[in-house]
mmCIF file of the N, C-alpha and C atoms, coordinates in Angstrom:
data_MODEL
# 
_entry.id   MODEL 
# 
loop_
_atom_site.group_PDB 
_atom_site.id 
_atom_site.type_symbol 
_atom_site.label_atom_id 
_atom_site.label_alt_id 
_atom_site.label_comp_id 
_atom_site.label_asym_id 
_atom_site.label_entity_id 
_atom_site.label_seq_id 
_atom_site.pdbx_PDB_ins_code 
_atom_site.Cartn_x 
_atom_site.Cartn_y 
_atom_site.Cartn_z 
_atom_site.occupancy 
_atom_site.B_iso_or_equiv 
_atom_site.pdbx_formal_charge 
_atom_site.auth_seq_id 
_atom_site.auth_comp_id 
_atom_site.auth_asym_id 
_atom_site.auth_atom_id 
_atom_site.pdbx_PDB_model_num 
ATOM 1   N N  . MET A 1 1  ? 0.857   -1.202 0.000   1.00 0.00 ? 1  MET A N  1 
ATOM 2   C CA . MET A 1 1  ? 0.000   0.000  0.000   1.00 0.00 ? 1  MET A CA 1 
ATOM 3   C C  . MET A 1 1  ? 0.887   1.245  0.000   1.00 0.00 ? 1  MET A C  1 
ATOM 4   N N  . HIS A 1 2  ? 0.557   2.164  -0.844  1.00 0.00 ? 2  HIS A N  1 
ATOM 5   C CA . HIS A 1 2  ? 1.328   3.411  -0.931  1.00 0.00 ? 2  HIS A CA 1 
ATOM 6   C C  . HIS A 1 2  ? 0.635   4.457  -0.065  1.00 0.00 ? 2  HIS A C  1 
ATOM 7   N N  . MET A 1 3  ? 0.889   4.419  1.232   1.00 0.00 ? 3  MET A N  1 
ATOM 8   C CA . MET A 1 3  ? 0.201   5.331  2.149   1.00 0.00 ? 3  MET A CA 1 
ATOM 9   C C  . MET A 1 3  ? 0.584   6.786  1.896   1.00 0.00 ? 3  MET A C  1 
ATOM 10  N N  . GLY A 1 4  ? 1.830   7.002  1.476   1.00 0.00 ? 4  GLY A N  1 
ATOM 11  C CA . GLY A 1 4  ? 2.246   8.377  1.208   1.00 0.00 ? 4  GLY A CA 1 
ATOM 12  C C  . GLY A 1 4  ? 1.436   8.985  0.073   1.00 0.00 ? 4  GLY A C  1 
ATOM 13  N N  . PHE A 1 5  ? 1.189   8.187  -0.951  1.00 0.00 ? 5  PHE A N  1 
ATOM 14  C CA . PHE A 1 5  ? 0.408   8.704  -2.085  1.00 0.00 ? 5  PHE A CA 1 
ATOM 15  C C  . PHE A 1 5  ? -1.017  9.031  -1.655  1.00 0.00 ? 5  PHE A C  1 
ATOM 16  N N  . PHE A 1 6  ? -1.615  8.119  -0.861  1.00 0.00 ? 6  PHE A N  1 
ATOM 17  C CA . PHE A 1 6  ? -2.996  8.358  -0.435  1.00 0.00 ? 6  PHE A CA 1 
ATOM 18  C C  . PHE A 1 6  ? -3.089  9.581  0.469   1.00 0.00 ? 6  PHE A C  1 
ATOM 19  N N  . SER A 1 7  ? -2.127  9.743  1.366   1.00 0.00 ? 7  SER A N  1 
ATOM 20  C CA . SER A 1 7  ? -2.137  10.914 2.244   1.00 0.00 ? 7  SER A CA 1 
ATOM 21  C C  . SER A 1 7  ? -2.020  12.190 1.431   1.00 0.00 ? 7  SER A C  1 
ATOM 22  N N  . ASN A 1 8  ? -1.141  12.170 0.434   1.00 0.00 ? 8  ASN A N  1 
ATOM 23  C CA . ASN A 1 8  ? -0.976  13.353 -0.414  1.00 0.00 ? 8  ASN A CA 1 
ATOM 24  C C  . ASN A 1 8  ? -2.249  13.629 -1.191  1.00 0.00 ? 8  ASN A C  1 
ATOM 25  N N  . ALA A 1 9  ? -2.895  12.599 -1.723  1.00 0.00 ? 9  ALA A N  1 
ATOM 26  C CA . ALA A 1 9  ? -4.132  12.793 -2.481  1.00 0.00 ? 9  ALA A CA 1 
ATOM 27  C C  . ALA A 1 9  ? -5.228  13.351 -1.589  1.00 0.00 ? 9  ALA A C  1 
ATOM 28  N N  . ILE A 1 10 ? -5.303  12.845 -0.349  1.00 0.00 ? 10 ILE A N  1 
ATOM 29  C CA . ILE A 1 10 ? -6.327  13.347 0.579   1.00 0.00 ? 10 ILE A CA 1 
ATOM 30  C C  . ILE A 1 10 ? -6.075  14.821 0.893   1.00 0.00 ? 10 ILE A C  1 
ATOM 31  N N  . ASN A 1 11 ? -4.813  15.191 1.079   1.00 0.00 ? 11 ASN A N  1 
ATOM 32  C CA . ASN A 1 11 ? -4.507  16.607 1.353   1.00 0.00 ? 11 ASN A CA 1 
ATOM 33  C C  . ASN A 1 11 ? -4.901  17.477 0.168   1.00 0.00 ? 11 ASN A C  1 
ATOM 34  N N  . ILE A 1 12 ? -4.639  17.007 -1.050  1.00 0.00 ? 12 ILE A N  1 
ATOM 35  C CA . ILE A 1 12 ? -5.008  17.782 -2.240  1.00 0.00 ? 12 ILE A CA 1 
ATOM 36  C C  . ILE A 1 12 ? -6.524  17.909 -2.333  1.00 0.00 ? 12 ILE A C  1 
ATOM 37  N N  . LEU A 1 13 ? -7.232  16.809 -2.068  1.00 0.00 ? 13 LEU A N  1 
ATOM 38  C CA . LEU A 1 13 ? -8.700  16.861 -2.124  1.00 0.00 ? 13 LEU A CA 1 
ATOM 39  C C  . LEU A 1 13 ? -9.246  17.835 -1.084  1.00 0.00 ? 13 LEU A C  1 
ATOM 40  N N  . GLN A 1 14 ? -8.698  17.801 0.123   1.00 0.00 ? 14 GLN A N  1 
ATOM 41  C CA . GLN A 1 14 ? -9.169  18.722 1.156   1.00 0.00 ? 14 GLN A CA 1 
ATOM 42  C C  . GLN A 1 14 ? -8.914  20.170 0.744   1.00 0.00 ? 14 GLN A C  1 
ATOM 43  N N  . THR A 1 15 ? -7.742  20.427 0.147   1.00 0.00 ? 15 THR A N  1 
ATOM 44  C CA . THR A 1 15 ? -7.432  21.789 -0.300  1.00 0.00 ? 15 THR A CA 1 
ATOM 45  C C  . THR A 1 15 ? -8.408  22.232 -1.381  1.00 0.00 ? 15 THR A C  1 
ATOM 46  N N  . LEU A 1 16 ? -8.716  21.328 -2.309  1.00 0.00 ? 16 LEU A N  1 
ATOM 47  C CA . LEU A 1 16 ? -9.659  21.665 -3.379  1.00 0.00 ? 16 LEU A CA 1 
ATOM 48  C C  . LEU A 1 16 ? -11.044 21.949 -2.803  1.00 0.00 ? 16 LEU A C  1 
ATOM 49  N N  . VAL A 1 17 ? -11.484 21.119 -1.866  1.00 0.00 ? 17 VAL A N  1 
ATOM 50  C CA . VAL A 1 17 ? -12.812 21.325 -1.272  1.00 0.00 ? 17 VAL A CA 1 
ATOM 51  C C  . VAL A 1 17 ? -12.877 22.667 -0.554  1.00 0.00 ? 17 VAL A C  1 
ATOM 52  N N  . VAL A 1 18 ? -11.827 23.001 0.199   1.00 0.00 ? 18 VAL A N  1 
ATOM 53  C CA . VAL A 1 18 ? -11.816 24.281 0.921   1.00 0.00 ? 18 VAL A CA 1 
ATOM 54  C C  . VAL A 1 18 ? -11.812 25.444 -0.069  1.00 0.00 ? 18 VAL A C  1 
ATOM 55  N N  . ALA A 1 19 ? -11.006 25.331 -1.141  1.00 0.00 ? 19 ALA A N  1 
ATOM 56  C CA . ALA A 1 19 ? -10.925 26.413 -2.123  1.00 0.00 ? 19 ALA A CA 1 
ATOM 57  C C  . ALA A 1 19 ? -12.265 26.591 -2.830  1.00 0.00 ? 19 ALA A C  1 
ATOM 58  N N  . ILE A 1 20 ? -12.901 25.473 -3.216  1.00 0.00 ? 20 ILE A N  1 
ATOM 59  C CA . ILE A 1 20 ? -14.198 25.567 -3.904  1.00 0.00 ? 20 ILE A CA 1 
ATOM 60  C C  . ILE A 1 20 ? -15.248 26.139 -2.955  1.00 0.00 ? 20 ILE A C  1 
ATOM 61  N N  . GLY A 1 21 ? -15.232 25.688 -1.701  1.00 0.00 ? 21 GLY A N  1 
ATOM 62  C CA . GLY A 1 21 ? -16.193 26.205 -0.729  1.00 0.00 ? 21 GLY A CA 1 
ATOM 63  C C  . GLY A 1 21 ? -16.029 27.706 -0.516  1.00 0.00 ? 21 GLY A C  1 
ATOM 64  N N  . ALA A 1 22 ? -14.781 28.171 -0.407  1.00 0.00 ? 22 ALA A N  1 
ATOM 65  C CA . ALA A 1 22 ? -14.535 29.602 -0.219  1.00 0.00 ? 22 ALA A CA 1 
ATOM 66  C C  . ALA A 1 22 ? -14.998 30.380 -1.450  1.00 0.00 ? 22 ALA A C  1 
ATOM 67  N N  . GLY A 1 23 ? -14.717 29.842 -2.633  1.00 0.00 ? 23 GLY A N  1 
ATOM 68  C CA . GLY A 1 23 ? -15.136 30.516 -3.873  1.00 0.00 ? 23 GLY A CA 1 
ATOM 69  C C  . GLY A 1 23 ? -16.650 30.620 -3.953  1.00 0.00 ? 23 GLY A C  1 
ATOM 70  N N  . LEU A 1 24 ? -17.351 29.520 -3.628  1.00 0.00 ? 24 LEU A N  1 
ATOM 71  C CA . LEU A 1 24 ? -18.817 29.559 -3.658  1.00 0.00 ? 24 LEU A CA 1 
ATOM 72  C C  . LEU A 1 24 ? -19.344 30.525 -2.613  1.00 0.00 ? 24 LEU A C  1 
ATOM 73  N N  . GLY A 1 25 ? -18.708 30.578 -1.444  1.00 0.00 ? 25 GLY A N  1 
ATOM 74  C CA . GLY A 1 25 ? -19.151 31.491 -0.401  1.00 0.00 ? 25 GLY A CA 1 
ATOM 75  C C  . GLY A 1 25 ? -19.032 32.947 -0.842  1.00 0.00 ? 25 GLY A C  1 
ATOM 76  N N  . VAL A 1 26 ? -17.882 33.290 -1.429  1.00 0.00 ? 26 VAL A N  1 
ATOM 77  C CA . VAL A 1 26 ? -17.682 34.668 -1.901  1.00 0.00 ? 26 VAL A CA 1 
ATOM 78  C C  . VAL A 1 26 ? -18.684 34.987 -3.002  1.00 0.00 ? 26 VAL A C  1 
ATOM 79  N N  . TRP A 1 27 ? -18.878 34.034 -3.943  1.00 0.00 ? 27 TRP A N  1 
ATOM 80  C CA . TRP A 1 27 ? -19.815 34.253 -5.051  1.00 0.00 ? 27 TRP A CA 1 
ATOM 81  C C  . TRP A 1 27 ? -21.238 34.438 -4.521  1.00 0.00 ? 27 TRP A C  1 
ATOM 82  N N  . GLY A 1 28 ? -21.604 33.639 -3.512  1.00 0.00 ? 28 GLY A N  1 
ATOM 83  C CA . GLY A 1 28 ? -22.940 33.764 -2.938  1.00 0.00 ? 28 GLY A CA 1 
ATOM 84  C C  . GLY A 1 28 ? -23.143 35.108 -2.261  1.00 0.00 ? 28 GLY A C  1 
ATOM 85  N N  . VAL A 1 29 ? -22.132 35.573 -1.524  1.00 0.00 ? 29 VAL A N  1 
ATOM 86  C CA . VAL A 1 29 ? -22.245 36.870 -0.855  1.00 0.00 ? 29 VAL A CA 1 
ATOM 87  C C  . VAL A 1 29 ? -22.388 37.983 -1.889  1.00 0.00 ? 29 VAL A C  1 
ATOM 88  N N  . ILE A 1 30 ? -21.606 37.904 -2.964  1.00 0.00 ? 30 ILE A N  1 
ATOM 89  C CA . ILE A 1 30 ? -21.701 38.930 -4.015  1.00 0.00 ? 30 ILE A CA 1 
ATOM 90  C C  . ILE A 1 30 ? -23.089 38.910 -4.643  1.00 0.00 ? 30 ILE A C  1 
ATOM 91  N N  . ASN A 1 31 ? -23.627 37.707 -4.906  1.00 0.00 ? 31 ASN A N  1 
ATOM 92  C CA . ASN A 1 31 ? -24.967 37.613 -5.483  1.00 0.00 ? 31 ASN A CA 1 
ATOM 93  C C  . ASN A 1 31 ? -26.012 38.190 -4.537  1.00 0.00 ? 31 ASN A C  1 
ATOM 94  N N  . LEU A 1 32 ? -25.876 37.927 -3.236  1.00 0.00 ? 32 LEU A N  1 
ATOM 95  C CA . LEU A 1 32 ? -26.835 38.480 -2.280  1.00 0.00 ? 32 LEU A CA 1 
ATOM 96  C C  . LEU A 1 32 ? -26.750 40.005 -2.265  1.00 0.00 ? 32 LEU A C  1 
ATOM 97  N N  . MET A 1 33 ? -25.514 40.535 -2.269  1.00 0.00 ? 33 MET A N  1 
ATOM 98  C CA . MET A 1 33 ? -25.344 41.989 -2.259  1.00 0.00 ? 33 MET A CA 1 
ATOM 99  C C  . MET A 1 33 ? -25.962 42.610 -3.503  1.00 0.00 ? 33 MET A C  1 
ATOM 100 N N  . GLU A 1 34 ? -25.746 41.976 -4.667  1.00 0.00 ? 34 GLU A N  1 
ATOM 101 C CA . GLU A 1 34 ? -26.283 42.530 -5.911  1.00 0.00 ? 34 GLU A CA 1 
ATOM 102 C C  . GLU A 1 34 ? -27.796 42.345 -5.980  1.00 0.00 ? 34 GLU A C  1 
ATOM 103 N N  . GLY A 1 35 ? -28.307 41.231 -5.453  1.00 0.00 ? 35 GLY A N  1 
ATOM 104 C CA . GLY A 1 35 ? -29.732 40.947 -5.569  1.00 0.00 ? 35 GLY A CA 1 
ATOM 105 C C  . GLY A 1 35 ? -30.576 41.786 -4.631  1.00 0.00 ? 35 GLY A C  1 
ATOM 106 N N  . TYR A 1 36 ? -30.063 42.072 -3.417  1.00 0.00 ? 36 TYR A N  1 
ATOM 107 C CA . TYR A 1 36 ? -30.863 42.777 -2.428  1.00 0.00 ? 36 TYR A CA 1 
ATOM 108 C C  . TYR A 1 36 ? -30.380 44.201 -2.194  1.00 0.00 ? 36 TYR A C  1 
ATOM 109 N N  . GLY A 1 37 ? -29.401 44.663 -2.983  1.00 0.00 ? 37 GLY A N  1 
ATOM 110 C CA . GLY A 1 37 ? -28.916 46.031 -2.795  1.00 0.00 ? 37 GLY A CA 1 
ATOM 111 C C  . GLY A 1 37 ? -29.886 47.033 -3.396  1.00 0.00 ? 37 GLY A C  1 
ATOM 112 N N  . ASN A 1 38 ? -30.578 47.785 -2.545  1.00 0.00 ? 38 ASN A N  1 
ATOM 113 C CA . ASN A 1 38 ? -31.555 48.755 -3.032  1.00 0.00 ? 38 ASN A CA 1 
ATOM 114 C C  . ASN A 1 38 ? -30.877 49.996 -3.604  1.00 0.00 ? 38 ASN A C  1 
ATOM 115 N N  . ASP A 1 39 ? -29.579 50.161 -3.336  1.00 0.00 ? 39 ASP A N  1 
ATOM 116 C CA . ASP A 1 39 ? -28.881 51.344 -3.835  1.00 0.00 ? 39 ASP A CA 1 
ATOM 117 C C  . ASP A 1 39 ? -28.434 51.143 -5.275  1.00 0.00 ? 39 ASP A C  1 
ATOM 118 N N  . ASN A 1 40 ? -28.741 49.965 -5.867  1.00 0.00 ? 40 ASN A N  1 
ATOM 119 C CA . ASN A 1 40 ? -28.339 49.714 -7.257  1.00 0.00 ? 40 ASN A CA 1 
ATOM 120 C C  . ASN A 1 40 ? -29.585 49.355 -8.055  1.00 0.00 ? 40 ASN A C  1 
ATOM 121 N N  . PRO A 1 41 ? -30.216 50.344 -8.720  1.00 0.00 ? 41 PRO A N  1 
ATOM 122 C CA . PRO A 1 41 ? -31.442 50.063 -9.470  1.00 0.00 ? 41 PRO A CA 1 
ATOM 123 C C  . PRO A 1 41 ? -31.230 49.044 -10.591 1.00 0.00 ? 41 PRO A C  1 
ATOM 124 N N  . GLY A 1 42 ? -30.038 48.991 -11.153 1.00 0.00 ? 42 GLY A N  1 
ATOM 125 C CA . GLY A 1 42 ? -29.767 48.073 -12.258 1.00 0.00 ? 42 GLY A CA 1 
ATOM 126 C C  . GLY A 1 42 ? -29.920 46.621 -11.844 1.00 0.00 ? 42 GLY A C  1 
ATOM 127 N N  . ALA A 1 43 ? -29.645 46.318 -10.564 1.00 0.00 ? 43 ALA A N  1 
ATOM 128 C CA . ALA A 1 43 ? -29.727 44.935 -10.090 1.00 0.00 ? 43 ALA A CA 1 
ATOM 129 C C  . ALA A 1 43 ? -31.165 44.463 -10.007 1.00 0.00 ? 43 ALA A C  1 
ATOM 130 N N  . ASN A 1 44 ? -32.112 45.393 -9.858  1.00 0.00 ? 44 ASN A N  1 
ATOM 131 C CA . ASN A 1 44 ? -33.514 45.027 -9.699  1.00 0.00 ? 44 ASN A CA 1 
ATOM 132 C C  . ASN A 1 44 ? -34.309 45.284 -10.986 1.00 0.00 ? 44 ASN A C  1 
ATOM 133 N N  . ALA A 1 45 ? -33.619 45.380 -12.118 1.00 0.00 ? 45 ALA A N  1 
ATOM 134 C CA . ALA A 1 45 ? -34.309 45.679 -13.366 1.00 0.00 ? 45 ALA A CA 1 
ATOM 135 C C  . ALA A 1 45 ? -35.261 44.546 -13.742 1.00 0.00 ? 45 ALA A C  1 
ATOM 136 N N  . HIS A 1 46 ? -34.905 43.289 -13.400 1.00 0.00 ? 46 HIS A N  1 
ATOM 137 C CA . HIS A 1 46 ? -35.736 42.160 -13.814 1.00 0.00 ? 46 HIS A CA 1 
ATOM 138 C C  . HIS A 1 46 ? -37.025 42.069 -12.994 1.00 0.00 ? 46 HIS A C  1 
ATOM 139 N N  . VAL A 1 47 ? -37.121 42.835 -11.896 1.00 0.00 ? 47 VAL A N  1 
ATOM 140 C CA . VAL A 1 47 ? -38.323 42.761 -11.046 1.00 0.00 ? 47 VAL A CA 1 
ATOM 141 C C  . VAL A 1 47 ? -39.448 43.564 -11.664 1.00 0.00 ? 47 VAL A C  1 
ATOM 142 N N  . ARG A 1 48 ? -39.107 44.664 -12.281 1.00 0.00 ? 48 ARG A N  1 
ATOM 143 C CA . ARG A 1 48 ? -40.159 45.552 -12.790 1.00 0.00 ? 48 ARG A CA 1 
ATOM 144 C C  . ARG A 1 48 ? -40.879 44.960 -13.984 1.00 0.00 ? 48 ARG A C  1 
# 
């Protein structure tokens, strides 16, 4: 069994999951700011 390879792969997977989670979190916050920001009429154009 190549335990070193598996440990390295698990570390890479964890890093990818954390990076993707952070990216989705930032994207979600930006979408919320744009969707509910009343100071930006352009964001609410699709409501009218």
